[in-house]
C-alpha positions as CSV (number, residue, x, y, z in Angstrom):
1,M,-1.9,3.0,2.9
2,E,-3.4,-0.2,4.2
3,N,-1.6,-2.6,6.4
4,L,-0.5,-5.3,4.0
5,K,0.1,-7.8,6.9
6,E,-3.6,-7.8,7.7
7,G,-4.3,-9.6,4.4
8,Y,-7.4,-9.6,2.2
9,V,-10.5,-11.4,3.3
10,K,-11.9,-13.8,0.6
11,E,-15.2,-15.5,0.8
12,P,-15.1,-19.1,-0.6
13,Y,-17.2,-20.0,-3.6
14,P,-20.0,-22.5,-3.3
15,T,-18.3,-24.8,-5.9
16,Q,-14.8,-25.7,-7.0
17,T,-13.0,-23.1,-9.1
18,K,-9.9,-22.8,-11.3
19,R,-7.3,-20.2,-10.6
20,Y,-5.0,-18.5,-13.2
21,C,-2.1,-16.2,-12.4
22,Q,-0.4,-13.9,-14.9
23,F,2.0,-11.0,-14.7
24,L,2.8,-7.7,-16.5
25,K,5.4,-4.9,-16.1
26,L,4.4,-1.3,-15.9
27,K,6.4,1.6,-17.1
28,L,8.6,3.3,-14.5
29,D,8.6,6.8,-16.1
30,G,7.1,9.6,-14.1
31,D,4.1,8.7,-12.0
32,K,2.8,6.0,-14.4
33,V,2.5,3.4,-11.6
34,E,0.5,5.8,-9.4
35,Q,-1.8,6.7,-12.3
36,Y,-2.3,3.0,-13.1
37,K,-3.3,2.3,-9.5
38,Y,-5.7,5.3,-9.6
39,W,-7.5,4.0,-12.7
40,H,-7.8,0.5,-11.2
41,N,-9.4,1.7,-8.0
42,S,-13.0,0.6,-7.8
43,R,-14.1,4.3,-7.6
44,N,-12.3,5.2,-10.8
45,I,-12.4,2.2,-13.1
46,W,-14.9,2.5,-16.0
47,K,-18.0,0.7,-15.0
48,E,-18.2,-1.3,-18.2
49,I,-14.8,-3.0,-17.4
50,P,-15.7,-5.0,-14.3
51,Q,-19.2,-5.7,-15.8
52,G,-17.5,-7.2,-18.9
53,I,-15.1,-9.3,-16.9
54,R,-18.0,-10.8,-15.0
55,K,-20.1,-11.3,-18.2
56,A,-17.1,-13.2,-19.7
57,G,-17.5,-15.8,-16.9
58,I,-14.8,-14.7,-14.5
59,L,-15.9,-15.0,-10.9
60,D,-13.1,-12.8,-9.4
61,M,-10.0,-11.0,-10.6
62,E,-7.4,-9.4,-8.4
63,I,-4.3,-7.4,-9.3
64,Y,-1.3,-7.2,-6.9
65,L,1.6,-4.8,-7.4
66,I,5.1,-4.4,-6.2
67,G,7.3,-1.8,-7.8
68,N,6.3,-1.9,-11.4
69,M,5.5,-5.7,-11.5
70,E,1.9,-6.7,-11.2
71,V,0.4,-10.1,-10.8
72,M,-3.2,-10.8,-11.7
73,I,-5.2,-13.7,-10.1
74,V,-8.3,-14.9,-12.0
75,E,-10.9,-17.2,-10.4
76,T,-13.2,-19.0,-12.7
77,P,-15.7,-21.9,-12.8
78,L,-14.3,-25.3,-13.7
79,D,-15.8,-25.2,-17.2
80,F,-14.2,-21.9,-18.0
81,N,-12.4,-21.7,-21.4
82,W,-9.7,-19.1,-21.3
83,D,-9.4,-18.4,-25.0
84,E,-13.1,-18.3,-25.6
85,A,-13.8,-16.0,-22.6
86,F,-11.1,-13.5,-23.3
87,G,-12.1,-13.5,-27.0
88,K,-15.6,-12.5,-26.0
89,L,-14.3,-10.0,-23.4
90,A,-12.4,-8.2,-26.1
91,T,-15.7,-7.5,-28.0
92,Y,-17.6,-6.0,-25.0
93,E,-18.5,-2.4,-24.5
94,R,-15.5,-0.1,-24.0
95,Q,-13.1,-3.0,-23.5
96,A,-10.9,-2.2,-26.6
97,E,-10.9,1.5,-25.5
98,W,-9.8,0.5,-22.0
99,E,-7.0,-1.7,-23.3
100,N,-5.8,1.2,-25.5
101,F,-6.1,3.6,-22.5
102,V,-4.1,1.5,-20.0
103,L,-1.4,0.7,-22.7
104,Q,0.2,4.1,-21.8
105,F,1.1,2.6,-18.4
106,Q,2.2,-0.8,-19.5
107,D,5.8,-1.8,-20.5
108,V,4.7,-3.8,-23.5
109,E,4.6,-3.7,-27.3
110,K,2.1,-1.1,-28.6
111,G,-1.1,-2.6,-30.0
112,G,-0.6,-6.0,-28.3
113,T,-3.6,-7.9,-27.3
114,S,-4.4,-8.6,-23.6
115,E,-3.0,-12.1,-24.1
116,E,0.2,-10.8,-25.5
117,K,0.6,-8.3,-22.7
118,W,-0.3,-10.5,-19.7
119,Q,1.9,-13.6,-19.4
120,L,0.4,-16.6,-17.7
121,M,2.5,-17.9,-14.9
122,E,3.4,-21.5,-13.9
123,R,2.4,-22.6,-10.4
124,I,5.4,-24.3,-8.9
125,F,4.1,-24.8,-5.3
126,S,0.8,-25.6,-3.7
127,L,0.6,-26.2,0.1
128,E,-2.7,-27.9,-0.3
129,D,-1.3,-30.4,-2.9
130,C,1.8,-31.0,-0.8
131,L,-0.3,-31.9,2.3
132,K,-2.5,-34.2,0.3
133,E,0.5,-36.2,-1.0
134,K,2.2,-36.7,2.3
């Protein structure tokens, strides 16, 4: 297991970006969480999935996990349209198959769309914004 206190290095983008944050709960039965982590490892994820995410206009996507609660951070260009991009993503190669596959790990309604499963989160604090306003 990596040392979480070392953090994750992130290279800045050459332009301003938008950030979205959303959450989802995983099932706690058996080893569902460990299986979910396995399938999201860069060595195991189906190659079409990250390719489709990038093709939809997403610059970066990260998923963080604690217990069975996961948080996804999505970085996009400023002109990114959430509904349009995720509508396109749903049509890309193996994307529907992937959504059906990972459903077995997710504590959500069967057959729900990605938008119904992942709930966008409200940002309530920004250090950068606070320091600008003081």
